[in-house]
Backbone bond lengths (Angstrom), bond angles and torsions (degrees), N, CA, C in turn:
res aa  C-N    CA-C-N  psi(-1)  N-CA   C-N-CA  omega(-1)  CA-C   N-CA-C  phi
1 X - - - 1.419 - - 1.528 110.37 -
2 X 1.380 114.44 132.71 1.474 113.88 -178.44 1.547 110.85 -94.55
3 X 1.234 114.67 137.69 1.460 118.11 175.24 1.533 111.34 -100.18
4 X 1.303 112.66 127.30 1.581 117.64 178.06 1.425 108.54 -99.65
5 X 1.428 110.96 147.42 1.456 120.19 175.01 1.527 101.82 -100.05
6 X 1.300 120.02 123.63 1.430 124.71 179.97 1.551 111.25 -113.88
7 X 1.207 120.41 167.61 1.459 128.29 179.86 1.477 107.71 -144.22
8 X 1.403 111.96 136.91 1.531 120.66 172.58 1.486 100.57 -125.46
9 X 1.413 111.50 133.96 1.420 118.61 168.11 1.582 110.47 -97.04
10 X 1.280 118.29 119.65 1.519 123.52 -177.71 1.478 109.68 -112.84
11 X 1.340 114.82 133.15 1.517 118.69 171.15 1.484 110.40 -107.00
12 X 1.315 119.15 136.69 1.465 124.59 -177.92 1.504 109.60 -145.20
13 X 1.317 115.57 -174.75 1.554 117.73 176.94 1.474 103.94 -78.65
14 X 1.313 109.45 145.78 1.441 121.45 -177.80 1.546 109.00 -59.11
15 X 1.298 121.44 -39.18 1.476 120.76 176.81 1.603 111.59 -64.38
16 X 1.219 119.59 -12.87 1.464 119.93 -177.79 1.463 114.67 -101.11
17 X 1.371 119.57 -3.97 1.552 117.90 -175.98 1.486 107.64 -69.25
18 X 1.288 124.78 -45.96 1.432 118.06 176.28 1.471 119.73 -64.49
19 X 1.380 117.29 -29.10 1.497 121.99 175.61 1.507 104.89 -69.75
20 X 1.375 120.57 -41.67 1.508 119.44 -176.44 1.517 104.06 -64.15
21 X 1.324 122.04 -46.26 1.449 117.84 -171.68 1.523 110.14 -66.74
22 X 1.328 113.70 -37.62 1.538 114.30 174.76 1.479 118.71 -61.66
23 X 1.333 113.62 -44.16 1.430 119.45 177.26 1.480 112.73 -61.69
24 X 1.287 120.26 -44.36 1.592 123.58 -175.81 1.484 108.28 -77.30
25 X 1.320 121.31 -24.18 1.450 120.76 -176.78 1.547 105.16 -77.67
26 X 1.385 117.73 -19.52 1.502 121.06 174.97 1.470 114.75 -72.14
27 X 1.354 117.34 -12.96 1.463 123.66 173.93 1.513 103.77 -102.11
28 X 1.317 117.15 81.26 1.361 125.66 -179.90 1.544 117.71 -40.95
29 X 1.267 117.39 113.73 1.490 119.31 -178.47 1.517 120.96 85.74
30 X 1.346 112.06 -6.46 1.456 117.34 -173.22 1.507 111.98 -68.42
31 X 1.281 117.02 -47.48 1.591 119.37 179.84 1.537 104.48 -152.03
32 X 1.298 115.76 153.20 1.446 126.33 165.92 1.476 106.90 -97.78
33 X 1.386 117.18 127.75 1.430 122.34 -172.16 1.573 103.17 -115.47
34 X 1.392 111.14 123.89 1.429 123.07 174.33 1.504 115.30 -129.72
35 X 1.325 118.07 131.00 1.452 118.63 177.01 1.483 104.56 -77.52
36 X 1.331 113.70 127.75 1.558 126.33 175.41 1.460 115.77 -100.06
37 X 1.426 119.28 -29.47 1.359 123.51 177.61 1.551 111.37 -151.90
38 X 1.332 114.21 90.01 1.475 117.33 -177.86 1.466 118.36 -60.38
39 X 1.394 121.14 -23.04 1.452 125.49 179.81 1.493 107.82 -75.29
40 X 1.297 119.13 -38.35 1.556 126.77 -177.43 1.682 106.38 -92.52
41 X 1.270 119.85 -6.27 1.427 119.64 -173.43 1.462 114.50 57.78
42 X 1.260 115.24 49.72 1.500 121.27 178.13 1.464 109.38 -106.54
43 X 1.390 115.79 138.73 1.496 121.89 179.35 1.531 104.54 -131.09
44 X 1.297 108.98 152.26 1.501 117.17 174.59 1.487 109.12 -105.68
45 X 1.229 122.18 131.34 1.403 127.20 172.84 1.395 111.80 -107.15
46 X 1.322 122.70 109.40 1.379 129.78 -178.77 1.582 111.08 -92.08
47 X 1.303 121.74 131.18 1.457 117.70 -174.04 1.389 110.46 -156.51
48 X 1.367 118.66 151.87 1.507 126.27 169.05 1.423 118.42 -72.95
49 X 1.327 120.74 141.28 1.441 118.94 -177.77 1.503 115.81 -56.10
50 X 1.273 117.39 -21.21 1.543 122.32 176.74 1.417 110.23 -70.25
51 X 1.359 118.92 -22.37 1.499 121.35 -169.94 1.573 106.89 -98.82
52 X 1.308 121.10 -5.01 1.457 125.54 -173.28 1.520 109.16 -47.58
53 X 1.281 114.58 -60.46 1.555 121.78 -173.81 1.463 111.53 -50.42
54 X 1.383 112.63 -49.53 1.535 119.49 -179.18 1.531 111.23 -60.46
55 X 1.372 112.86 -52.54 1.451 118.59 178.35 1.516 113.04 -55.38
56 X 1.297 122.12 -44.17 1.338 124.70 176.83 1.547 110.71 -59.24
57 X 1.278 120.72 -46.65 1.484 127.94 177.22 1.570 107.69 -54.34
58 X 1.274 115.29 -51.55 1.568 121.93 -176.53 1.535 104.15 -61.28
59 X 1.316 117.21 -53.82 1.561 114.26 -177.77 1.556 113.99 -60.38
60 X 1.322 113.77 -33.73 1.516 115.27 -178.89 1.513 107.80 -66.51
61 X 1.323 114.24 -40.49 1.623 116.10 179.67 1.500 107.19 -65.10
62 X 1.374 121.32 -41.93 1.515 124.20 -175.82 1.552 109.66 -69.38
63 X 1.381 121.49 -26.97 1.397 123.88 177.29 1.591 108.95 -60.38
64 X 1.316 119.29 -24.56 1.417 118.60 -179.83 1.486 109.64 -77.08
65 X 1.258 121.77 -12.96 1.541 127.02 177.48 1.451 116.28 -109.28
66 X 1.415 120.37 -24.25 1.477 121.56 -173.92 1.501 102.41 -148.82
67 X 1.343 110.18 159.05 1.414 121.68 176.06 1.536 108.06 -81.64
68 X 1.369 121.38 123.38 1.430 130.71 -178.79 1.544 108.12 -129.48
69 X 1.272 115.82 118.95 1.559 116.90 -176.31 1.486 99.87 -121.63
70 X 1.335 113.43 122.34 1.481 122.18 176.17 1.597 105.44 -76.16
71 X 1.280 120.97 117.21 1.487 123.24 177.30 1.549 109.16 -92.84
72 X 1.219 121.51 -40.57 1.407 124.66 -169.59 1.507 110.98 -157.66
73 X 1.443 114.45 143.06 1.501 119.51 173.25 1.527 102.22 -137.83
74 X 1.343 109.54 146.31 1.441 115.21 -178.21 1.588 104.22 -163.19
75 X 1.453 109.90 155.41 1.441 115.43 170.85 1.442 109.00 -96.72
76 X 1.231 116.12 133.64 1.614 121.92 179.42 1.517 114.25 -94.77
77 X 1.181 119.36 -6.56 1.453 117.90 174.03 1.702 111.41 137.39
78 X 1.337 110.21 174.81 1.430 116.50 179.76 1.500 111.11 -81.52
79 X 1.359 117.85 136.83 1.378 122.55 176.85 1.520 110.07 -94.00
80 X 1.368 111.60 -42.96 1.459 114.04 -175.89 1.492 104.80 -151.59
81 X 1.272 116.39 148.04 1.542 117.00 179.43 1.512 107.80 -130.19
């Protein structure tokens, strides 16, 4: 089975960037969070294809508390086959 490394670009309110990072880091290994554009409050969420369902569930729950707009999603390559 091949594992794909994926990336989502999320835009949110600037005041929520640190909170999103803190919350996702609490789910050890779920996603790597990197700020890609601090002026537009865009972050990159890097995650393994096996974690997709869990990440989607967490993001859906967070959308009830903050504005999260998915800007882009792509697969960045095979991690292991």
